[in-house]
Each structure stands twice: as C-alpha cells, then as structure tokens.
mmCIF file of the N, C-alpha and C atoms, coordinates in Angstrom:
data_MODEL
# 
_entry.id   MODEL 
# 
loop_
_atom_site.group_PDB 
_atom_site.id 
_atom_site.type_symbol 
_atom_site.label_atom_id 
_atom_site.label_alt_id 
_atom_site.label_comp_id 
_atom_site.label_asym_id 
_atom_site.label_entity_id 
_atom_site.label_seq_id 
_atom_site.pdbx_PDB_ins_code 
_atom_site.Cartn_x 
_atom_site.Cartn_y 
_atom_site.Cartn_z 
_atom_site.occupancy 
_atom_site.B_iso_or_equiv 
_atom_site.pdbx_formal_charge 
_atom_site.auth_seq_id 
_atom_site.auth_comp_id 
_atom_site.auth_asym_id 
_atom_site.auth_atom_id 
_atom_site.pdbx_PDB_model_num 
ATOM 1   N N  . ALA A 1 1  ? 38.990 -56.355 1.082  1.00 0.00 ? 1  ALA A N  1 
ATOM 2   C CA . ALA A 1 1  ? 39.637 -57.464 0.414  1.00 0.00 ? 1  ALA A CA 1 
ATOM 3   C C  . ALA A 1 1  ? 39.900 -58.563 1.398  1.00 0.00 ? 1  ALA A C  1 
ATOM 4   N N  . GLY A 1 2  ? 38.908 -58.965 2.141  1.00 0.00 ? 2  GLY A N  1 
ATOM 5   C CA . GLY A 1 2  ? 39.062 -60.094 3.054  1.00 0.00 ? 2  GLY A CA 1 
ATOM 6   C C  . GLY A 1 2  ? 39.798 -59.710 4.311  1.00 0.00 ? 2  GLY A C  1 
ATOM 7   N N  . GLY A 1 3  ? 40.404 -60.682 4.965  1.00 0.00 ? 3  GLY A N  1 
ATOM 8   C CA . GLY A 1 3  ? 41.163 -60.434 6.156  1.00 0.00 ? 3  GLY A CA 1 
ATOM 9   C C  . GLY A 1 3  ? 40.331 -60.424 7.418  1.00 0.00 ? 3  GLY A C  1 
ATOM 10  N N  . GLY A 1 4  ? 39.018 -60.342 7.304  1.00 0.00 ? 4  GLY A N  1 
ATOM 11  C CA . GLY A 1 4  ? 38.145 -60.400 8.467  1.00 0.00 ? 4  GLY A CA 1 
ATOM 12  C C  . GLY A 1 4  ? 38.237 -59.191 9.379  1.00 0.00 ? 4  GLY A C  1 
ATOM 13  N N  . GLY A 1 5  ? 38.998 -58.167 8.993  1.00 0.00 ? 5  GLY A N  1 
ATOM 14  C CA . GLY A 1 5  ? 39.120 -56.980 9.838  1.00 0.00 ? 5  GLY A CA 1 
ATOM 15  C C  . GLY A 1 5  ? 37.859 -56.141 9.811  1.00 0.00 ? 5  GLY A C  1 
ATOM 16  N N  . ARG A 1 6  ? 37.694 -55.376 10.841 1.00 0.00 ? 6  ARG A N  1 
ATOM 17  C CA . ARG A 1 6  ? 36.529 -54.493 10.897 1.00 0.00 ? 6  ARG A CA 1 
ATOM 18  C C  . ARG A 1 6  ? 36.796 -53.253 10.054 1.00 0.00 ? 6  ARG A C  1 
ATOM 19  N N  . THR A 1 7  ? 35.799 -52.840 9.353  1.00 0.00 ? 7  THR A N  1 
ATOM 20  C CA . THR A 1 7  ? 35.937 -51.608 8.581  1.00 0.00 ? 7  THR A CA 1 
ATOM 21  C C  . THR A 1 7  ? 35.272 -50.481 9.359  1.00 0.00 ? 7  THR A C  1 
ATOM 22  N N  . SER A 1 8  ? 35.824 -49.315 9.234  1.00 0.00 ? 8  SER A N  1 
ATOM 23  C CA . SER A 1 8  ? 35.213 -48.184 9.928  1.00 0.00 ? 8  SER A CA 1 
ATOM 24  C C  . SER A 1 8  ? 34.045 -47.659 9.101  1.00 0.00 ? 8  SER A C  1 
ATOM 25  N N  . PRO A 1 9  ? 33.061 -47.108 9.774  1.00 0.00 ? 9  PRO A N  1 
ATOM 26  C CA . PRO A 1 9  ? 31.902 -46.581 9.043  1.00 0.00 ? 9  PRO A CA 1 
ATOM 27  C C  . PRO A 1 9  ? 32.317 -45.374 8.209  1.00 0.00 ? 9  PRO A C  1 
ATOM 28  N N  . PRO A 1 10 ? 31.566 -45.108 7.157  1.00 0.00 ? 10 PRO A N  1 
ATOM 29  C CA . PRO A 1 10 ? 31.892 -43.933 6.344  1.00 0.00 ? 10 PRO A CA 1 
ATOM 30  C C  . PRO A 1 10 ? 31.674 -42.664 7.164  1.00 0.00 ? 10 PRO A C  1 
ATOM 31  N N  . PRO A 1 11 ? 32.376 -41.577 6.812  1.00 0.00 ? 11 PRO A N  1 
ATOM 32  C CA . PRO A 1 11 ? 32.161 -40.334 7.552  1.00 0.00 ? 11 PRO A CA 1 
ATOM 33  C C  . PRO A 1 11 ? 30.746 -39.830 7.329  1.00 0.00 ? 11 PRO A C  1 
ATOM 34  N N  . PRO A 1 12 ? 30.207 -39.091 8.312  1.00 0.00 ? 12 PRO A N  1 
ATOM 35  C CA . PRO A 1 12 ? 28.844 -38.573 8.143  1.00 0.00 ? 12 PRO A CA 1 
ATOM 36  C C  . PRO A 1 12 ? 28.768 -37.599 6.977  1.00 0.00 ? 12 PRO A C  1 
ATOM 37  N N  . CYS A 1 13 ? 27.654 -37.616 6.287  1.00 0.00 ? 13 CYS A N  1 
ATOM 38  C CA . CYS A 1 13 ? 27.432 -36.701 5.167  1.00 0.00 ? 13 CYS A CA 1 
ATOM 39  C C  . CYS A 1 13 ? 27.205 -35.291 5.701  1.00 0.00 ? 13 CYS A C  1 
ATOM 40  N N  . PRO A 1 14 ? 27.650 -34.275 4.990  1.00 0.00 ? 14 PRO A N  1 
ATOM 41  C CA . PRO A 1 14 ? 27.367 -32.905 5.427  1.00 0.00 ? 14 PRO A CA 1 
ATOM 42  C C  . PRO A 1 14 ? 25.874 -32.604 5.304  1.00 0.00 ? 14 PRO A C  1 
ATOM 43  N N  . TRP A 1 15 ? 25.425 -31.669 6.108  1.00 0.00 ? 15 TRP A N  1 
ATOM 44  C CA . TRP A 1 15 ? 24.016 -31.274 6.119  1.00 0.00 ? 15 TRP A CA 1 
ATOM 45  C C  . TRP A 1 15 ? 23.883 -29.822 5.692  1.00 0.00 ? 15 TRP A C  1 
ATOM 46  N N  . MET A 1 16 ? 22.790 -29.511 4.975  1.00 0.00 ? 16 MET A N  1 
ATOM 47  C CA . MET A 1 16 ? 22.400 -28.135 4.722  1.00 0.00 ? 16 MET A CA 1 
ATOM 48  C C  . MET A 1 16 ? 21.054 -27.955 5.416  1.00 0.00 ? 16 MET A C  1 
ATOM 49  N N  . ILE A 1 17 ? 21.007 -26.999 6.322  1.00 0.00 ? 17 ILE A N  1 
ATOM 50  C CA . ILE A 1 17 ? 19.784 -26.714 7.065  1.00 0.00 ? 17 ILE A CA 1 
ATOM 51  C C  . ILE A 1 17 ? 19.314 -25.333 6.653  1.00 0.00 ? 17 ILE A C  1 
ATOM 52  N N  . VAL A 1 18 ? 18.096 -25.261 6.129  1.00 0.00 ? 18 VAL A N  1 
ATOM 53  C CA . VAL A 1 18 ? 17.542 -23.997 5.636  1.00 0.00 ? 18 VAL A CA 1 
ATOM 54  C C  . VAL A 1 18 ? 16.407 -23.567 6.563  1.00 0.00 ? 18 VAL A C  1 
ATOM 55  N N  . GLY A 1 19 ? 16.540 -22.378 7.110  1.00 0.00 ? 19 GLY A N  1 
ATOM 56  C CA . GLY A 1 19 ? 15.488 -21.806 7.951  1.00 0.00 ? 19 GLY A CA 1 
ATOM 57  C C  . GLY A 1 19 ? 14.689 -20.812 7.137  1.00 0.00 ? 19 GLY A C  1 
ATOM 58  N N  . LEU A 1 20 ? 13.410 -21.082 6.973  1.00 0.00 ? 20 LEU A N  1 
ATOM 59  C CA . LEU A 1 20 ? 12.571 -20.205 6.146  1.00 0.00 ? 20 LEU A CA 1 
ATOM 60  C C  . LEU A 1 20 ? 11.908 -19.126 6.985  1.00 0.00 ? 20 LEU A C  1 
ATOM 61  N N  . GLY A 1 21 ? 11.727 -17.980 6.371  1.00 0.00 ? 21 GLY A N  1 
ATOM 62  C CA . GLY A 1 21 ? 11.077 -16.852 7.018  1.00 0.00 ? 21 GLY A CA 1 
ATOM 63  C C  . GLY A 1 21 ? 11.018 -15.698 6.039  1.00 0.00 ? 21 GLY A C  1 
ATOM 64  N N  . ASN A 1 22 ? 10.633 -14.537 6.555  1.00 0.00 ? 22 ASN A N  1 
ATOM 65  C CA . ASN A 1 22 ? 10.593 -13.320 5.752  1.00 0.00 ? 22 ASN A CA 1 
ATOM 66  C C  . ASN A 1 22 ? 11.530 -12.308 6.390  1.00 0.00 ? 22 ASN A C  1 
ATOM 67  N N  . PRO A 1 23 ? 12.364 -11.643 5.573  1.00 0.00 ? 23 PRO A N  1 
ATOM 68  C CA . PRO A 1 23 ? 13.283 -10.654 6.130  1.00 0.00 ? 23 PRO A CA 1 
ATOM 69  C C  . PRO A 1 23 ? 12.535 -9.399  6.577  1.00 0.00 ? 23 PRO A C  1 
ATOM 70  N N  . GLY A 1 24 ? 13.174 -8.637  7.426  1.00 0.00 ? 24 GLY A N  1 
ATOM 71  C CA . GLY A 1 24 ? 12.628 -7.349  7.834  1.00 0.00 ? 24 GLY A CA 1 
ATOM 72  C C  . GLY A 1 24 ? 12.012 -7.358  9.221  1.00 0.00 ? 24 GLY A C  1 
ATOM 73  N N  . ALA A 1 25 ? 11.942 -6.165  9.796  1.00 0.00 ? 25 ALA A N  1 
ATOM 74  C CA . ALA A 1 25 ? 11.454 -6.004  11.168 1.00 0.00 ? 25 ALA A CA 1 
ATOM 75  C C  . ALA A 1 25 ? 9.971  -6.360  11.309 1.00 0.00 ? 25 ALA A C  1 
ATOM 76  N N  . HIS A 1 26 ? 9.200  -6.194  10.254 1.00 0.00 ? 26 HIS A N  1 
ATOM 77  C CA . HIS A 1 26 ? 7.758  -6.469  10.329 1.00 0.00 ? 26 HIS A CA 1 
ATOM 78  C C  . HIS A 1 26 ? 7.469  -7.913  10.741 1.00 0.00 ? 26 HIS A C  1 
ATOM 79  N N  . TYR A 1 27 ? 8.301  -8.855  10.300 1.00 0.00 ? 27 TYR A N  1 
ATOM 80  C CA . TYR A 1 27 ? 8.063  -10.274 10.586 1.00 0.00 ? 27 TYR A CA 1 
ATOM 81  C C  . TYR A 1 27 ? 8.916  -10.818 11.733 1.00 0.00 ? 27 TYR A C  1 
ATOM 82  N N  . ALA A 1 28 ? 9.846  -10.017 12.239 1.00 0.00 ? 28 ALA A N  1 
ATOM 83  C CA . ALA A 1 28 ? 10.737 -10.496 13.300 1.00 0.00 ? 28 ALA A CA 1 
ATOM 84  C C  . ALA A 1 28 ? 9.924  -10.979 14.498 1.00 0.00 ? 28 ALA A C  1 
ATOM 85  N N  . ARG A 1 29 ? 10.327 -12.090 15.035 1.00 0.00 ? 29 ARG A N  1 
ATOM 86  C CA . ARG A 1 29 ? 9.714  -12.686 16.235 1.00 0.00 ? 29 ARG A CA 1 
ATOM 87  C C  . ARG A 1 29 ? 8.237  -13.020 16.068 1.00 0.00 ? 29 ARG A C  1 
ATOM 88  N N  . THR A 1 30 ? 7.822  -13.382 14.847 1.00 0.00 ? 30 THR A N  1 
ATOM 89  C CA . THR A 1 30 ? 6.444  -13.825 14.620 1.00 0.00 ? 30 THR A CA 1 
ATOM 90  C C  . THR A 1 30 ? 6.462  -15.284 14.175 1.00 0.00 ? 30 THR A C  1 
ATOM 91  N N  . ARG A 1 31 ? 5.294  -15.895 14.138 1.00 0.00 ? 31 ARG A N  1 
ATOM 92  C CA . ARG A 1 31 ? 5.202  -17.296 13.720 1.00 0.00 ? 31 ARG A CA 1 
ATOM 93  C C  . ARG A 1 31 ? 5.666  -17.478 12.275 1.00 0.00 ? 31 ARG A C  1 
ATOM 94  N N  . HIS A 1 32 ? 5.627  -16.399 11.509 1.00 0.00 ? 32 HIS A N  1 
ATOM 95  C CA . HIS A 1 32 ? 6.064  -16.464 10.112 1.00 0.00 ? 32 HIS A CA 1 
ATOM 96  C C  . HIS A 1 32 ? 7.568  -16.703 10.000 1.00 0.00 ? 32 HIS A C  1 
ATOM 97  N N  . ASN A 1 33 ? 8.298  -16.448 11.068 1.00 0.00 ? 33 ASN A N  1 
ATOM 98  C CA . ASN A 1 33 ? 9.748  -16.555 11.029 1.00 0.00 ? 33 ASN A CA 1 
ATOM 99  C C  . ASN A 1 33 ? 10.294 -17.634 11.945 1.00 0.00 ? 33 ASN A C  1 
ATOM 100 N N  . VAL A 1 34 ? 9.501  -18.627 12.254 1.00 0.00 ? 34 VAL A N  1 
ATOM 101 C CA . VAL A 1 34 ? 9.987  -19.668 13.160 1.00 0.00 ? 34 VAL A CA 1 
ATOM 102 C C  . VAL A 1 34 ? 11.216 -20.377 12.588 1.00 0.00 ? 34 VAL A C  1 
ATOM 103 N N  . GLY A 1 35 ? 11.295 -20.511 11.274 1.00 0.00 ? 35 GLY A N  1 
ATOM 104 C CA . GLY A 1 35 ? 12.474 -21.133 10.657 1.00 0.00 ? 35 GLY A CA 1 
ATOM 105 C C  . GLY A 1 35 ? 13.728 -20.314 10.896 1.00 0.00 ? 35 GLY A C  1 
ATOM 106 N N  . PHE A 1 36 ? 13.616 -18.992 10.792 1.00 0.00 ? 36 PHE A N  1 
ATOM 107 C CA . PHE A 1 36 ? 14.747 -18.099 11.082 1.00 0.00 ? 36 PHE A CA 1 
ATOM 108 C C  . PHE A 1 36 ? 15.160 -18.236 12.541 1.00 0.00 ? 36 PHE A C  1 
ATOM 109 N N  . LEU A 1 37 ? 14.159 -18.262 13.435 1.00 0.00 ? 37 LEU A N  1 
ATOM 110 C CA . LEU A 1 37 ? 14.454 -18.333 14.870 1.00 0.00 ? 37 LEU A CA 1 
ATOM 111 C C  . LEU A 1 37 ? 15.177 -19.627 15.234 1.00 0.00 ? 37 LEU A C  1 
ATOM 112 N N  . VAL A 1 38 ? 14.731 -20.729 14.676 1.00 0.00 ? 38 VAL A N  1 
ATOM 113 C CA . VAL A 1 38 ? 15.382 -22.019 14.953 1.00 0.00 ? 38 VAL A CA 1 
ATOM 114 C C  . VAL A 1 38 ? 16.811 -22.014 14.420 1.00 0.00 ? 38 VAL A C  1 
ATOM 115 N N  . LEU A 1 39 ? 16.999 -21.514 13.217 1.00 0.00 ? 39 LEU A N  1 
ATOM 116 C CA . LEU A 1 39 ? 18.341 -21.483 12.631 1.00 0.00 ? 39 LEU A CA 1 
ATOM 117 C C  . LEU A 1 39 ? 19.277 -20.589 13.446 1.00 0.00 ? 39 LEU A C  1 
ATOM 118 N N  . GLU A 1 40 ? 18.782 -19.450 13.893 1.00 0.00 ? 40 GLU A N  1 
ATOM 119 C CA . GLU A 1 40 ? 19.600 -18.558 14.724 1.00 0.00 ? 40 GLU A CA 1 
ATOM 120 C C  . GLU A 1 40 ? 20.002 -19.242 16.026 1.00 0.00 ? 40 GLU A C  1 
ATOM 121 N N  . ALA A 1 41 ? 19.081 -19.992 16.626 1.00 0.00 ? 41 ALA A N  1 
ATOM 122 C CA . ALA A 1 41 ? 19.388 -20.712 17.865 1.00 0.00 ? 41 ALA A CA 1 
ATOM 123 C C  . ALA A 1 41 ? 20.443 -21.791 17.616 1.00 0.00 ? 41 ALA A C  1 
ATOM 124 N N  . LEU A 1 42 ? 20.327 -22.518 16.505 1.00 0.00 ? 42 LEU A N  1 
ATOM 125 C CA . LEU A 1 42 ? 21.330 -23.534 16.170 1.00 0.00 ? 42 LEU A CA 1 
ATOM 126 C C  . LEU A 1 42 ? 22.706 -22.900 15.958 1.00 0.00 ? 42 LEU A C  1 
ATOM 127 N N  . ALA A 1 43 ? 22.739 -21.786 15.243 1.00 0.00 ? 43 ALA A N  1 
ATOM 128 C CA . ALA A 1 43 ? 24.009 -21.110 14.981 1.00 0.00 ? 43 ALA A CA 1 
ATOM 129 C C  . ALA A 1 43 ? 24.657 -20.662 16.284 1.00 0.00 ? 43 ALA A C  1 
ATOM 130 N N  . ARG A 1 44 ? 23.862 -20.074 17.182 1.00 0.00 ? 44 ARG A N  1 
ATOM 131 C CA . ARG A 1 44 ? 24.391 -19.640 18.489 1.00 0.00 ? 44 ARG A CA 1 
ATOM 132 C C  . ARG A 1 44 ? 24.908 -20.825 19.294 1.00 0.00 ? 44 ARG A C  1 
ATOM 133 N N  . LYS A 1 45 ? 24.104 -21.866 19.396 1.00 0.00 ? 45 LYS A N  1 
ATOM 134 C CA . LYS A 1 45 ? 24.458 -23.027 20.222 1.00 0.00 ? 45 LYS A CA 1 
ATOM 135 C C  . LYS A 1 45 ? 25.748 -23.693 19.752 1.00 0.00 ? 45 LYS A C  1 
ATOM 136 N N  . HIS A 1 46 ? 25.955 -23.745 18.440 1.00 0.00 ? 46 HIS A N  1 
ATOM 137 C CA . HIS A 1 46 ? 27.103 -24.466 17.887 1.00 0.00 ? 46 HIS A CA 1 
ATOM 138 C C  . HIS A 1 46 ? 28.220 -23.540 17.413 1.00 0.00 ? 46 HIS A C  1 
ATOM 139 N N  . GLY A 1 47 ? 28.089 -22.251 17.692 1.00 0.00 ? 47 GLY A N  1 
ATOM 140 C CA . GLY A 1 47 ? 29.145 -21.303 17.352 1.00 0.00 ? 47 GLY A CA 1 
ATOM 141 C C  . GLY A 1 47 ? 29.399 -21.157 15.870 1.00 0.00 ? 47 GLY A C  1 
ATOM 142 N N  . VAL A 1 48 ? 28.331 -21.215 15.080 1.00 0.00 ? 48 VAL A N  1 
ATOM 143 C CA . VAL A 1 48 ? 28.462 -21.066 13.621 1.00 0.00 ? 48 VAL A CA 1 
ATOM 144 C C  . VAL A 1 48 ? 28.187 -19.607 13.255 1.00 0.00 ? 48 VAL A C  1 
ATOM 145 N N  . PRO A 1 49 ? 29.211 -18.882 12.774 1.00 0.00 ? 49 PRO A N  1 
ATOM 146 C CA . PRO A 1 49 ? 28.988 -17.478 12.408 1.00 0.00 ? 49 PRO A CA 1 
ATOM 147 C C  . PRO A 1 49 ? 28.179 -17.380 11.117 1.00 0.00 ? 49 PRO A C  1 
ATOM 148 N N  . MET A 1 50 ? 27.235 -16.439 11.100 1.00 0.00 ? 50 MET A N  1 
ATOM 149 C CA . MET A 1 50 ? 26.387 -16.217 9.935  1.00 0.00 ? 50 MET A CA 1 
ATOM 150 C C  . MET A 1 50 ? 26.802 -14.909 9.274  1.00 0.00 ? 50 MET A C  1 
ATOM 151 N N  . GLY A 1 51 ? 26.776 -14.885 7.942  1.00 0.00 ? 51 GLY A N  1 
ATOM 152 C CA . GLY A 1 51 ? 27.104 -13.673 7.205  1.00 0.00 ? 51 GLY A CA 1 
ATOM 153 C C  . GLY A 1 51 ? 26.354 -13.635 5.887  1.00 0.00 ? 51 GLY A C  1 
ATOM 154 N N  . PHE A 1 52 ? 26.160 -12.437 5.366  1.00 0.00 ? 52 PHE A N  1 
ATOM 155 C CA . PHE A 1 52 ? 25.401 -12.275 4.126  1.00 0.00 ? 52 PHE A CA 1 
ATOM 156 C C  . PHE A 1 52 ? 26.247 -12.666 2.923  1.00 0.00 ? 52 PHE A C  1 
ATOM 157 N N  . ASP A 1 53 ? 25.643 -13.462 2.038  1.00 0.00 ? 53 ASP A N  1 
ATOM 158 C CA . ASP A 1 53 ? 26.268 -13.855 0.771  1.00 0.00 ? 53 ASP A CA 1 
ATOM 159 C C  . ASP A 1 53 ? 25.425 -13.254 -0.356 1.00 0.00 ? 53 ASP A C  1 
ATOM 160 N N  . ALA A 1 54 ? 25.983 -12.243 -1.031 1.00 0.00 ? 54 ALA A N  1 
ATOM 161 C CA . ALA A 1 54 ? 25.234 -11.531 -2.066 1.00 0.00 ? 54 ALA A CA 1 
ATOM 162 C C  . ALA A 1 54 ? 24.875 -12.432 -3.242 1.00 0.00 ? 54 ALA A C  1 
ATOM 163 N N  . GLY A 1 55 ? 25.733 -13.388 -3.579 1.00 0.00 ? 55 GLY A N  1 
ATOM 164 C CA . GLY A 1 55 ? 25.471 -14.269 -4.711 1.00 0.00 ? 55 GLY A CA 1 
ATOM 165 C C  . GLY A 1 55 ? 24.223 -15.115 -4.544 1.00 0.00 ? 55 GLY A C  1 
ATOM 166 N N  . SER A 1 56 ? 23.928 -15.485 -3.307 1.00 0.00 ? 56 SER A N  1 
ATOM 167 C CA . SER A 1 56 ? 22.741 -16.305 -3.053 1.00 0.00 ? 56 SER A CA 1 
ATOM 168 C C  . SER A 1 56 ? 21.625 -15.518 -2.378 1.00 0.00 ? 56 SER A C  1 
ATOM 169 N N  . ASN A 1 57 ? 21.877 -14.239 -2.070 1.00 0.00 ? 57 ASN A N  1 
ATOM 170 C CA . ASN A 1 57 ? 20.913 -13.401 -1.352 1.00 0.00 ? 57 ASN A CA 1 
ATOM 171 C C  . ASN A 1 57 ? 20.416 -14.114 -0.095 1.00 0.00 ? 57 ASN A C  1 
ATOM 172 N N  . ALA A 1 58 ? 21.367 -14.593 0.701  1.00 0.00 ? 58 ALA A N  1 
ATOM 173 C CA . ALA A 1 58 ? 21.023 -15.336 1.913  1.00 0.00 ? 58 ALA A CA 1 
ATOM 174 C C  . ALA A 1 58 ? 22.093 -15.116 2.973  1.00 0.00 ? 58 ALA A C  1 
ATOM 175 N N  . LEU A 1 59 ? 21.681 -15.270 4.221  1.00 0.00 ? 59 LEU A N  1 
ATOM 176 C CA . LEU A 1 59 ? 22.649 -15.364 5.305  1.00 0.00 ? 59 LEU A CA 1 
ATOM 177 C C  . LEU A 1 59 ? 23.140 -16.798 5.321  1.00 0.00 ? 59 LEU A C  1 
ATOM 178 N N  . ILE A 1 60 ? 24.456 -16.976 5.348  1.00 0.00 ? 60 ILE A N  1 
ATOM 179 C CA . ILE A 1 60 ? 25.070 -18.300 5.256  1.00 0.00 ? 60 ILE A CA 1 
ATOM 180 C C  . ILE A 1 60 ? 26.006 -18.488 6.444  1.00 0.00 ? 60 ILE A C  1 
ATOM 181 N N  . GLY A 1 61 ? 26.013 -19.691 7.001  1.00 0.00 ? 61 GLY A N  1 
ATOM 182 C CA . GLY A 1 61 ? 26.971 -20.041 8.041  1.00 0.00 ? 61 GLY A CA 1 
ATOM 183 C C  . GLY A 1 61 ? 27.526 -21.423 7.779  1.00 0.00 ? 61 GLY A C  1 
ATOM 184 N N  . LYS A 1 62 ? 28.849 -21.561 7.911  1.00 0.00 ? 62 LYS A N  1 
ATOM 185 C CA . LYS A 1 62 ? 29.499 -22.864 7.732  1.00 0.00 ? 62 LYS A CA 1 
ATOM 186 C C  . LYS A 1 62 ? 30.171 -23.248 9.037  1.00 0.00 ? 62 LYS A C  1 
ATOM 187 N N  . GLY A 1 63 ? 29.941 -24.490 9.462  1.00 0.00 ? 63 GLY A N  1 
ATOM 188 C CA . GLY A 1 63 ? 30.532 -24.958 10.706 1.00 0.00 ? 63 GLY A CA 1 
ATOM 189 C C  . GLY A 1 63 ? 30.311 -26.438 10.892 1.00 0.00 ? 63 GLY A C  1 
ATOM 190 N N  . THR A 1 64 ? 30.342 -26.878 12.141 1.00 0.00 ? 64 THR A N  1 
ATOM 191 C CA . THR A 1 64 ? 30.091 -28.280 12.460 1.00 0.00 ? 64 THR A CA 1 
ATOM 192 C C  . THR A 1 64 ? 29.117 -28.378 13.627 1.00 0.00 ? 64 THR A C  1 
ATOM 193 N N  . MET A 1 65 ? 28.360 -29.455 13.616 1.00 0.00 ? 65 MET A N  1 
ATOM 194 C CA . MET A 1 65 ? 27.464 -29.795 14.717 1.00 0.00 ? 65 MET A CA 1 
ATOM 195 C C  . MET A 1 65 ? 27.674 -31.262 15.028 1.00 0.00 ? 65 MET A C  1 
ATOM 196 N N  . HIS A 1 66 ? 28.129 -31.541 16.219 1.00 0.00 ? 66 HIS A N  1 
ATOM 197 C CA . HIS A 1 66 ? 28.384 -32.913 16.646 1.00 0.00 ? 66 HIS A CA 1 
ATOM 198 C C  . HIS A 1 66 ? 29.279 -33.659 15.660 1.00 0.00 ? 66 HIS A C  1 
ATOM 199 N N  . GLY A 1 67 ? 30.301 -32.956 15.154 1.00 0.00 ? 67 GLY A N  1 
ATOM 200 C CA . GLY A 1 67 ? 31.266 -33.568 14.257 1.00 0.00 ? 67 GLY A CA 1 
ATOM 201 C C  . GLY A 1 67 ? 30.840 -33.676 12.806 1.00 0.00 ? 67 GLY A C  1 
ATOM 202 N N  . VAL A 1 68 ? 29.674 -33.148 12.462 1.00 0.00 ? 68 VAL A N  1 
ATOM 203 C CA . VAL A 1 68 ? 29.169 -33.207 11.087 1.00 0.00 ? 68 VAL A CA 1 
ATOM 204 C C  . VAL A 1 68 ? 29.233 -31.798 10.490 1.00 0.00 ? 68 VAL A C  1 
ATOM 205 N N  . ALA A 1 69 ? 29.779 -31.676 9.283  1.00 0.00 ? 69 ALA A N  1 
ATOM 206 C CA . ALA A 1 69 ? 29.821 -30.384 8.600  1.00 0.00 ? 69 ALA A CA 1 
ATOM 207 C C  . ALA A 1 69 ? 28.411 -29.922 8.277  1.00 0.00 ? 69 ALA A C  1 
ATOM 208 N N  . VAL A 1 70 ? 28.146 -28.629 8.527  1.00 0.00 ? 70 VAL A N  1 
ATOM 209 C CA . VAL A 1 70 ? 26.817 -28.080 8.242  1.00 0.00 ? 70 VAL A CA 1 
ATOM 210 C C  . VAL A 1 70 ? 26.942 -26.774 7.478  1.00 0.00 ? 70 VAL A C  1 
ATOM 211 N N  . LEU A 1 71 ? 25.937 -26.507 6.675  1.00 0.00 ? 71 LEU A N  1 
ATOM 212 C CA . LEU A 1 71 ? 25.764 -25.231 6.003  1.00 0.00 ? 71 LEU A CA 1 
ATOM 213 C C  . LEU A 1 71 ? 24.395 -24.728 6.440  1.00 0.00 ? 71 LEU A C  1 
ATOM 214 N N  . LEU A 1 72 ? 24.364 -23.609 7.151  1.00 0.00 ? 72 LEU A N  1 
ATOM 215 C CA . LEU A 1 72 ? 23.107 -23.017 7.600  1.00 0.00 ? 72 LEU A CA 1 
ATOM 216 C C  . LEU A 1 72 ? 22.733 -21.901 6.631  1.00 0.00 ? 72 LEU A C  1 
ATOM 217 N N  . VAL A 1 73 ? 21.466 -21.861 6.219  1.00 0.00 ? 73 VAL A N  1 
ATOM 218 C CA . VAL A 1 73 ? 21.024 -20.909 5.186  1.00 0.00 ? 73 VAL A CA 1 
ATOM 219 C C  . VAL A 1 73 ? 19.726 -20.238 5.613  1.00 0.00 ? 73 VAL A C  1 
ATOM 220 N N  . GLN A 1 74 ? 19.711 -18.890 5.544  1.00 0.00 ? 74 GLN A N  1 
ATOM 221 C CA . GLN A 1 74 ? 18.503 -18.102 5.745  1.00 0.00 ? 74 GLN A CA 1 
ATOM 222 C C  . GLN A 1 74 ? 18.285 -17.255 4.494  1.00 0.00 ? 74 GLN A C  1 
ATOM 223 N N  . PRO A 1 75 ? 17.445 -17.703 3.562  1.00 0.00 ? 75 PRO A N  1 
ATOM 224 C CA . PRO A 1 75 ? 17.173 -16.902 2.364  1.00 0.00 ? 75 PRO A CA 1 
ATOM 225 C C  . PRO A 1 75 ? 16.608 -15.539 2.752  1.00 0.00 ? 75 PRO A C  1 
ATOM 226 N N  . GLN A 1 76 ? 17.056 -14.493 2.078  1.00 0.00 ? 76 GLN A N  1 
ATOM 227 C CA . GLN A 1 76 ? 16.592 -13.135 2.377  1.00 0.00 ? 76 GLN A CA 1 
ATOM 228 C C  . GLN A 1 76 ? 15.615 -12.641 1.317  1.00 0.00 ? 76 GLN A C  1 
ATOM 229 N N  . THR A 1 77 ? 14.754 -13.528 0.875  1.00 0.00 ? 77 THR A N  1 
ATOM 230 C CA . THR A 1 77 ? 13.696 -13.192 -0.073 1.00 0.00 ? 77 THR A CA 1 
ATOM 231 C C  . THR A 1 77 ? 12.360 -13.498 0.597  1.00 0.00 ? 77 THR A C  1 
ATOM 232 N N  . TYR A 1 78 ? 11.327 -12.809 0.181  1.00 0.00 ? 78 TYR A N  1 
ATOM 233 C CA . TYR A 1 78 ? 10.004 -13.061 0.775  1.00 0.00 ? 78 TYR A CA 1 
ATOM 234 C C  . TYR A 1 78 ? 9.426  -14.351 0.211  1.00 0.00 ? 78 TYR A C  1 
ATOM 235 N N  . MET A 1 79 ? 8.823  -15.142 1.079  1.00 0.00 ? 79 MET A N  1 
ATOM 236 C CA . MET A 1 79 ? 8.341  -16.469 0.675  1.00 0.00 ? 79 MET A CA 1 
ATOM 237 C C  . MET A 1 79 ? 7.129  -16.409 -0.230 1.00 0.00 ? 79 MET A C  1 
ATOM 238 N N  . ASN A 1 80 ? 6.277  -15.424 -0.080 1.00 0.00 ? 80 ASN A N  1 
ATOM 239 C CA . ASN A 1 80 ? 5.022  -15.408 -0.831 1.00 0.00 ? 80 ASN A CA 1 
ATOM 240 C C  . ASN A 1 80 ? 4.969  -14.325 -1.895 1.00 0.00 ? 80 ASN A C  1 
ATOM 241 N N  . GLU A 1 81 ? 6.124  -13.885 -2.373 1.00 0.00 ? 81 GLU A N  1 
ATOM 242 C CA . GLU A 1 81 ? 6.122  -12.875 -3.439 1.00 0.00 ? 81 GLU A CA 1 
ATOM 243 C C  . GLU A 1 81 ? 6.752  -13.424 -4.685 1.00 0.00 ? 81 GLU A C  1 
# 
C-alpha cells in the first residue's frame, strides 16, 4: 500500500524430491537404483530421517535443506510391473 518500503521476498516453496528405483537386494547398488542412492545421500547430508509409510507404500522423510522444507520419497513398488 505505497510507502516506498521494501517488501521481503515470499518464503521458498516446499519441495518434494522423489528418488526412483526398485526395492529389494537384487537391485541394490545398481544403475536401476540411482534415484534411491541419490535420495539416500541427500537424506544423510541434511539429516532427514527416513521411515516407512504404509499408506503410501514408500519411505518418507520430512526435513529442511538450506532453509527450504522438503519431503523425500522412495516408492517401494517396482517401476516396471
């Protein structure tokens, strides 16, 4: 409403980051699970705890990265079935 004052920028929007892969030992540490590996590294680096959510059949982590709220998601369903 005028006044010539500076307005502060809006707060950053929250992010949802989904790491794709296939669950199970057969695919662990393979190129098929690079999305899982990246998400696990992000969770470790930023101290975001991951836990299983039965309602979504996914590992879910809620936290912040550089001051922005994040939801990390690892679906526990096979991608090609």
